[in-house]
C-alpha distance (Angstrom), angle and dihedral (degrees) to the residues before:
residue distance angle dihedral
M1 . . .
S2 3.79 . .
K3 3.78 127.9 .
P4 3.77 118.9 -109.1
S5 3.81 117.2 -101.4
E6 3.76 121.4 -123.5
S7 3.82 92.3 -94.9
E8 3.80 92.0 45.3
L9 3.80 90.0 53.7
K10 3.78 88.5 62.6
L11 3.85 87.9 63.2
M12 3.81 93.4 39.3
R13 3.84 91.9 59.4
H14 3.81 89.3 62.0
L15 3.80 91.5 44.9
W16 3.73 93.2 50.3
A17 3.85 90.6 50.4
A18 3.78 95.1 46.8
G19 3.80 103.9 30.3
R20 3.81 95.4 -137.9
L21 3.78 133.6 11.0
S22 3.75 139.1 170.8
A23 3.74 120.5 -108.9
R24 3.78 90.0 -104.7
E25 3.79 92.2 52.4
I26 3.80 91.4 47.7
H27 3.81 89.9 50.4
E28 3.77 94.0 48.9
A29 3.76 92.5 47.0
S30 3.81 95.5 48.9
R31 3.81 102.0 31.7
G32 3.84 92.5 99.1
E33 3.80 90.3 55.3
T34 3.78 100.0 40.9
G35 3.78 104.2 28.8
W36 3.89 85.9 -148.6
A37 3.75 129.5 152.7
Y38 3.76 114.8 -115.0
S39 3.89 89.8 -107.1
T40 3.85 89.5 57.4
T41 3.81 90.9 51.6
R42 3.85 89.9 50.2
K43 3.80 92.8 48.2
T44 3.79 91.5 48.6
L45 3.88 89.1 50.5
D46 3.79 90.1 48.9
R47 3.83 89.2 53.1
M48 3.78 91.6 46.7
V49 3.83 90.3 52.9
E50 3.85 89.9 50.7
K51 3.85 89.6 50.1
G52 3.77 91.5 49.4
V53 3.81 93.2 -119.2
V54 3.78 92.7 121.4
T55 3.79 135.3 21.2
V56 3.76 125.8 -138.8
A57 3.79 128.8 -152.1
A58 3.79 135.7 169.0
V59 3.80 113.7 -110.8
H60 3.82 114.7 -177.1
G61 3.82 88.0 -20.4
L62 3.85 92.6 -52.5
K63 3.80 122.5 112.0
V64 3.80 111.0 -123.5
Y65 3.79 125.9 -172.2
A66 3.79 126.8 -146.4
P67 3.79 133.7 179.0
A68 3.80 113.8 -91.4
R69 3.79 89.8 -149.1
T70 3.74 131.4 28.2
K71 3.76 120.1 -99.5
L72 3.77 92.6 -108.0
E73 3.82 94.1 46.7
T74 3.80 90.7 52.5
L75 3.80 93.8 45.5
A76 3.79 93.0 47.8
R77 3.81 90.3 54.6
M78 3.77 92.2 46.7
I79 3.78 93.7 47.6
R80 3.81 92.1 48.1
D81 3.80 91.4 48.2
F82 3.81 90.6 47.7
T83 3.80 94.6 52.2
R84 3.84 90.9 48.4
N85 3.78 103.0 37.5
V86 3.82 102.0 32.8
L87 3.82 104.8 24.4
G88 3.81 92.8 33.9
T89 3.84 95.4 -136.8
D90 3.79 135.4 121.7
A91 3.78 91.6 -154.1
P92 3.71 113.6 105.5
M93 3.78 118.5 -107.5
P94 3.76 111.5 -113.2
V95 3.85 103.6 -108.0
A96 3.79 88.6 -152.4
A97 3.79 83.2 83.0
F98 3.78 88.4 75.1
A99 3.87 95.3 51.7
Q100 3.88 91.1 110.3
S101 3.83 94.0 46.8
K102 3.79 117.0 127.3
L103 3.81 88.5 -150.1
I104 3.78 98.6 53.9
A105 3.78 119.5 60.4
P106 3.82 116.8 -139.7
G107 3.81 90.1 -111.3
E108 3.72 91.4 54.9
I109 3.82 96.1 59.7
K110 3.85 93.0 83.4
Q111 3.84 91.8 45.2
L112 3.85 90.0 51.5
E113 3.79 90.2 50.1
T114 3.86 90.7 50.3
L115 3.83 91.6 50.2
I116 3.80 92.9 50.2
K117 3.82 90.1 50.8
K118 3.78 90.6 48.8
L119 3.77 91.3 51.3
D120 3.80 90.5 49.6
R121 3.76 92.6 51.2
A122 3.81 92.6 46.4
E123 3.84 91.2 51.2
K124 3.80 92.8 48.3
K125 3.91 89.2 52.5
A126 3.83 92.0 50.3
């Protein structure tokens, strides 16, 4: 499963908040951030499905999209990859750095730290 791109993350924030949405709902929720036409939102969602970032299902004849991973799982992987690939360190990034995030609730900081440690341990075993 791939990581979402910067533009895909704009859509993911709305999916994480709502759980599942139709393409039209995602477009309406994100239009102010992206400025995209509806067709661009649909194309981006199709690419996200192909990458395994979101899932799609038919509900009452309407396609609805949902995150393939939770917000914290996705963020933990992205943070771990950033510290290794960009910062060049195996040391975990202190998650307290995200305490002022609008995306991460204060109660989720500890969960995020636990997920990052779990990913580190799994990678060391592999």
